C-alpha atoms as one frame of an Amber mdcrd trajectory, in Angstrom:
protein
  -6.655  13.613 -17.536  -8.894  13.772 -14.463 -12.123  11.920 -15.253 -14.695
  13.296 -12.834 -13.414  16.881 -12.690 -13.372  17.252 -16.495 -16.809  15.652
 -16.727 -18.180  18.146 -14.192 -16.583  21.131 -15.949 -17.975  20.032 -19.307
 -21.424  19.627 -17.789 -21.251  23.099 -16.232 -20.979  24.671 -19.698 -23.428
  22.339 -21.454 -26.427  24.678 -21.176 -28.524  22.174 -19.205 -30.755  24.050
 -16.732 -30.631  22.520 -13.217 -34.122  21.833 -11.937 -32.559  19.898  -9.084
 -30.616  20.423  -5.905 -28.536  22.322  -4.807 -30.389  25.604  -4.535 -27.636
  27.890  -5.831 -28.181  26.377  -9.309 -24.533  26.951 -10.246 -25.131  30.687
 -10.738 -23.533  32.318  -7.670 -20.368  34.270  -8.411 -18.509  34.653  -5.113
 -15.460  32.602  -6.111 -16.733  29.251  -4.868 -17.015  26.321  -7.345 -20.804
  26.426  -7.664 -20.564  25.530 -11.334 -19.566  21.949 -10.500 -21.689  21.478
  -7.368 -24.434  19.053  -8.397 -26.406  16.133  -6.985 -26.757  12.544  -8.249
 -28.295  13.370 -11.604 -28.218  11.174 -14.690 -24.708  10.344 -15.830 -22.971
  11.199 -12.564 -23.373   7.945 -10.675 -24.362   7.263  -7.045 -21.662   7.134
  -4.367 -23.532   4.440  -2.418 -24.202   2.275  -5.519 -21.436   3.260  -7.936
 -21.519   1.786 -11.430 -19.937   4.531 -13.530 -17.537   7.426 -12.983 -17.508
   7.074  -9.176 -16.837   3.344  -9.444 -13.907   4.180 -11.734 -12.655   6.814
  -9.258 -12.664   4.269  -6.435 -10.875   1.699  -8.579  -8.126   4.231  -9.314
  -7.793   4.803  -5.563  -7.628   1.062  -4.850  -4.944   0.595  -7.496  -2.875
   3.506  -6.196  -2.995   2.271  -2.600  -2.718  -1.405  -3.603  -5.846  -2.337
  -1.705  -8.633  -4.625  -2.859 -11.289  -1.960  -2.328 -11.332   1.797  -1.822
 -14.337   3.818  -0.684 -14.355   7.566  -1.330 -15.347   9.519   1.777 -16.740
  13.057   1.863 -17.367  13.221   5.623 -13.712  12.842   6.541 -11.907   9.891
   8.068 -14.422  10.011  10.925 -17.171   8.461   8.800 -14.739   5.783   7.646
 -13.871   4.922  11.248 -17.543   4.733  12.275 -18.483   2.534   9.317 -15.443
   0.277   9.597 -15.826  -0.393  13.315 -19.535  -1.117  12.857 -18.779  -3.441
   9.932 -15.946  -5.280  11.689 -17.627  -5.956  15.042 -20.824  -7.372  16.463
 -22.944  -5.231  18.776 -21.887  -5.809  22.364 -18.588  -7.411  21.380 -15.061
  -6.600  22.536 -12.605  -4.232  20.879  -8.923  -3.721  21.628  -7.875  -0.161
  20.871  -4.909   2.090  21.423  -5.709   4.520  24.247  -4.488   7.358  22.021
  -7.070   6.665  19.311  -9.076   9.563  17.953 -12.440  10.384  19.529 -14.225
   8.877  16.509 -13.056   5.384  17.532 -14.553   5.914  20.992 -17.789   7.111
  19.407 -17.866   3.976  17.267 -17.397   1.820  20.368 -20.181   3.786  22.053
 -22.624   3.374  19.172 -21.879  -0.341  18.822 -22.038  -0.808  22.621 -18.595
  -2.411  22.585 -16.545  -3.464  25.573 -13.296  -1.513  25.151  -9.907  -2.898
  26.175  -6.953  -0.517  25.871  -3.348  -0.593  24.695  -1.168   2.042  26.378
   1.819   3.404  24.453   4.851   4.477  26.468   6.409   7.916  26.138   9.407
   8.174  23.830  12.212   8.747  26.340  11.809  12.139  28.038  10.176  13.768
  25.000   6.629  13.536  26.400   5.511  12.198  23.027   3.648   8.901  22.940
   5.518   6.089  21.222   4.382   3.102  19.185   2.028   0.308  20.168   4.245
  -2.750  20.584   3.364  -6.094  18.989   4.108  -7.712  22.359   1.362  -5.629
  24.004  -1.122  -6.690  21.332  -0.163 -10.356  21.752  -0.541 -10.151  25.523
  -3.964  -8.501  25.302  -5.297 -10.995  22.763  -4.031 -13.909  24.845  -5.833
 -12.469  27.871  -9.158 -11.964  26.062  -9.950 -14.347  23.172 -13.327 -12.617
  22.630 -11.670  -9.546  21.090 -12.721  -9.400  17.443 -11.141  -6.126  16.329
  -7.906  -4.260  17.073  -7.666  -0.542  16.246  -4.312   1.253  16.086  -3.527
   4.881  15.232  -0.478   4.885  12.957   0.915   7.420  12.297  -0.016   9.576
  15.254  -0.293  13.352  14.976   3.423  13.531  15.767   4.269  10.969  13.073
   4.924   7.942  15.293   4.315   4.682  13.416   3.700   1.221  14.872   4.903
  -2.134  13.510   1.714  -2.824  11.589   3.129  -5.841   9.756   3.881  -7.704
  12.993   0.661  -6.552  14.648  -1.431  -7.718  11.686   0.135 -11.183  11.826
  -0.601 -11.413  15.546  -4.202 -10.280  15.072  -4.875 -12.781  12.323  -3.279
 -15.609  14.295  -5.794 -14.880  17.064  -8.738 -14.563  14.672  -9.058 -10.792
  15.124  -9.227  -8.125  12.421  -6.971  -5.069  12.301  -8.201  -1.555  11.493
  -5.596   1.197  11.245  -6.462   4.862  11.630  -3.906   6.069   9.096  -5.573
   9.444   8.633  -2.236  11.253   8.827  -0.471   8.840   6.464  -2.254   9.277
   3.140   1.112  10.162   1.571   2.914   6.981   2.658   2.121   5.125  -0.562
   3.933   7.619  -2.781   7.536   7.591  -1.578   9.796   4.960  -0.041  11.177
   7.713   2.188   8.010   7.375   4.261   6.944   4.342   6.280   5.136   1.539
   4.481   1.365   1.968   4.359  -0.861  -0.073   6.668  -2.684  -1.844   3.848
   0.629  -2.983   2.375   1.565  -4.271   5.854  -1.445  -6.567   6.068  -4.107
  -4.468   7.822  -7.653  -5.580   7.017  -8.754  -1.974   6.630  -7.268   1.505
   6.921  -8.595   5.041   6.751  -6.491   7.758   5.094  -7.324  11.473   5.065
  -6.376  12.806   1.650  -6.997  16.356   2.847  -4.436  16.133   5.646  -1.250
  15.434   3.680  -2.186  15.475  -0.024  -3.610  18.182  -2.306  -7.303  17.584
  -1.592 -10.107  19.574  -0.027 -11.141  19.306   3.621 -13.330  16.262   4.442
 -11.908  14.120   1.635 -10.658  10.692   2.660 -10.551   7.030   1.655 -11.495
   3.840   3.446  -9.246   1.060   2.151 -10.347  -2.561   2.609  -8.599  -5.823
   1.782 -11.329  -8.403   2.486 -14.439  -9.126   0.388 -16.817  -9.746   3.317
 -15.586  -6.668   5.158 -16.090  -4.570   2.026 -19.683  -5.768   1.688 -20.427
  -4.780   5.281 -18.562  -1.470   4.964 -20.645  -0.528   1.937 -23.819  -1.029
   3.958 -22.541   0.895   6.981 -21.371   3.831   4.876 -24.958   4.174   3.685
 -25.870   4.568   7.387 -23.161   6.995   8.487 -22.257   8.974   5.354 -24.451
  11.637   3.828 -26.916  10.526   1.140 -26.174  13.809  -0.692 -22.409  13.699
  -1.202 -20.620  16.815  -2.364 -19.472  16.460  -5.951 -17.032  19.285  -5.349
 -15.325  17.094  -2.737 -15.536  14.008  -4.946 -13.936  16.005  -7.753 -11.196
  17.031  -5.324 -10.531  13.341  -4.595 -10.400  12.720  -8.330  -7.881  15.524
  -8.880  -5.802  14.384  -5.921  -5.607  10.824  -7.267  -4.698  12.149 -10.697
  -1.851  14.154  -9.158  -0.676  11.197  -7.085  -0.453   8.886 -10.107   2.356
  11.046 -11.492   3.920  12.354  -8.302   7.350  10.715  -8.169   9.318  13.896
  -8.885   7.089  16.026  -6.655   7.642  13.688  -3.707  11.344  13.442  -4.439
  11.606  17.246  -4.310   9.481  17.292  -1.155  11.639  14.828   0.772  14.749
  16.754  -0.266  13.199  19.933   1.159  12.507  18.110   4.409  16.061  16.751
   4.606  17.469  20.212   3.959  15.253  21.699   6.663  16.238  19.080   9.223
  19.899  19.572   8.435  19.684  23.342   8.893  17.506  23.057  12.018  20.284
  21.065  13.674  21.964  24.391  14.481  19.168  25.443  16.871  20.514  25.804
  20.418  17.419  25.669  22.639  14.557  24.580  20.442  15.020  21.299  18.602
  13.253  19.002  16.148  12.037  15.674  17.522  12.445  13.543  14.367  15.945
  12.122  14.926  15.320  11.442  18.615  12.035   9.722  17.835  13.709   7.571
  15.187  16.321   6.489  17.731  13.908   5.831  20.605  13.338   2.219  21.605
   9.680   3.160  22.164   9.215   4.101  18.490   9.125   1.586  15.635   9.290
   4.218  12.879   8.535   7.884  12.318   7.129  10.009   9.500   9.555  12.728
   8.480   6.767  14.963   7.152   5.673  15.892  10.689   7.936  18.653  12.030
   7.567  18.309  15.789   9.313  21.267  17.449  10.492  20.637  21.004  10.598
  23.646  23.302  12.774  21.821  25.867  11.340  23.739  28.800  12.215  27.210
  27.459   8.599  27.969  26.557   5.354  26.079  26.066   4.232  24.758  22.718
   1.294  27.170  22.822   3.652  30.104  23.349   5.759  29.021  20.401   2.675
  28.617  18.245   1.475  32.094  19.272   4.822  33.727  18.483   5.033  32.090
  15.077   1.525  33.275  14.274   1.710  36.826  15.593   5.274  37.737  14.629
   5.975  35.637  11.548   2.519  34.860  10.096   3.135  31.122  10.327   0.172
  29.033  11.504   1.061  25.627  12.933  -1.228  22.627  13.190  -1.246  22.220
  16.958   0.606  22.716  20.219   0.660  20.439  23.221   2.639  20.793  26.415
   6.289  21.393  25.547   6.073  21.018  21.774   4.330  22.349  18.682   3.661
  20.620  15.378   4.125  21.886  11.839   2.367  19.593   9.358   3.913  19.608
   5.916   2.846  18.202   2.572   4.061  17.733  -0.963   2.604  21.181  -1.711
   4.937  23.026   0.656   7.515  25.297  -0.972  11.151  26.167  -0.439   9.983
  29.597   0.715   7.731  28.064   3.360  10.489  25.933   4.840  12.905  28.879
   4.755  10.418  31.126   6.585   9.858  28.499   9.278  13.589  27.955   9.765
  14.250  31.701   9.934  11.474  32.219  12.478  12.628  29.337  14.680  16.204
  30.616  14.530  15.125  34.082  15.682  12.982  32.735  18.507  15.728  30.297
  19.512  18.240  33.128  19.785  16.252  35.054  22.364  15.332  32.189  24.716
  17.124  32.353  28.062  15.625  30.452  30.984  14.182  26.976  31.176  10.913
  26.138  32.889   9.804  23.020  34.729   8.720  20.268  32.337   5.295  18.692
  32.768   3.785  15.222  32.679   1.787  16.168  29.589   2.013  13.511  26.933
   1.851  10.526  29.242  -1.070   8.165  28.786  -2.815   7.773  32.152  -4.412
   4.336  32.721  -7.732   4.819  34.511  -9.938   2.336  36.314 -13.072   1.585
  34.302 -16.338   0.675  36.033 -18.693   0.768  33.042 -18.484   0.495  29.284
 -18.820   3.790  27.440 -22.432   3.140  26.412 -23.378   1.933  29.900 -21.972
   5.091  31.478 -23.760   7.417  29.062 -27.057   5.638  29.717 -26.834   6.267
  33.466 -28.225   9.287  35.295 -25.727  12.004  36.043 -25.195  15.260  37.850
 -22.985  18.272  37.246 -19.825  18.455  39.275 -16.565  20.426  39.207 -14.096
  17.970  37.727 -11.315  19.218  40.006 -13.402  18.132  43.013 -14.265  14.784
  41.444 -11.409  12.485  42.433 -12.775   8.956  42.653 -15.994   9.785  40.799
 -17.028   8.239  37.472 -17.293  10.413  34.371 -20.262  10.343  31.976 -18.352
  12.474  29.459 -15.295  12.490  27.244 -12.658  14.940  28.443 -10.122  15.743
  25.770  -7.581  18.245  24.522  -8.180  19.329  20.940  -6.258  18.861  18.801
  -5.596  15.952  18.611  -8.993  14.913  19.986  -7.791  11.983  22.090  -9.869
  11.498  25.270  -7.938  11.792  28.509 -11.049  10.525  30.308 -13.779   8.404
  28.716 -17.295   7.755  30.027 -17.258   5.023  32.648 -13.736   5.786  33.891
 -12.828   6.785  37.432 -11.286  10.268  37.653  -7.860   9.996  39.306  -5.595
  12.569  40.955  -2.950  11.920  38.290  -5.252  12.724  35.393  -6.483  15.881
  37.153  -2.868  16.974  37.585  -2.391  16.423  33.882  -5.504  18.460  33.050
  -4.216  21.379  35.132  -0.900  21.197  33.310  -2.658  21.301  29.947  -4.574
  24.391  31.052  -1.391  26.026  32.351   0.306  25.302  29.035  -2.467  27.125
  27.169  -4.233  24.078  25.725  -8.005  24.043  25.391  -9.818  21.266  27.231
 -13.137  20.133  25.791 -15.942  18.074  27.267 -19.332  16.924  25.994 -20.940
  19.784  27.925 -20.140  23.452  27.380 -19.517  24.236  31.030 -16.046  22.767
  31.683 -14.683  22.344  34.364 -18.219  21.315  35.399 -18.892  17.918  33.870
 -21.502  15.203  34.179 -20.593  12.428  36.593 -22.556   9.297  37.420 -24.824
  10.114  40.332
């Protein structure tokens, strides 16, 4: 039985009148779960000082993920990243991070005024998909800068690429550095040996997992998993800074239900992986489109890959955005994202046979009508840029608006990114190069949206 959800449902029918927040008073009748939307009233614990049902919920999560501590998050993995980086570094210190980390890691470095050093993943062969972070690169960077106190890796990436976290964690600890893994897209790893091993099980000091991305949980639900006592103490304090003081009990109940499902999910995940295997086998008959999974698994730039991410390669016949559009408009299939020459279908244990069959049928029909190839782009490569200032230093400086395409050699005060996945192509303090501008034009030509901190792109703020 789910503890928190059942407790909330029982309370909703108890007859107690709510002279407390929220204002809807559990009486609205538009299909939303107002009847279980409460605040921290007597008997329902306090997320920031849990001693009752929320403490029990977090212990269930820690047991399931085999971590020492688990913190329930209702502001998504982003709040976990912000709190973890703040807890695991000292203000003004040095951080080593994968250049393809999510924007939230950059924001954490900005807020903590950290000096960022970057790890650059190589592309997996000619796929234009970024590969793993190599342990050798981590070792080299830590040897070069002994002041680095924290290493942050994204594993898996949006496309499902996983790094060798076990080896990287050993290297970090040998150098006296902590390892934080943004495992937002790998919340399902712990529940089937058909998926890569989870970061916490591989020795990471902390990891963030987004339940809502790959498990049956509502948007914004996530967990911050921690293996060290001192880190957990600091994380608890920082979550009180970054996370709302009025957490949604609807979202907490969703975490509770998700954990309850996951405790007894062996058959569900077995069926799920069989559906994936069947899909991949049938998709092997595509002539022009193809699925990246097998090629990623075989690439020497990829340590491991998550089979749940269906990365569809267009192979120059169309752009990923065009494929995504056709699937939406003609077949009523909405994908997660498109980038350059590929599009991504995110799957979960809740997907059905019908869903996989519809996707395969649609891809087969589109594949059959493709005729001519187009020139492939440099999208997907990770462009190293010269950095003149730390992120916080750059943001603190005066700036002026300038057309980015006339800004070669100038220093950005903004993050320039394609969303999704929200990875900055240019960070504040970096010199804008011709190569990265070429890449930006290719993203635009491929139909991808480019975002900046201002709303006037391509005019951005540069350091005056």
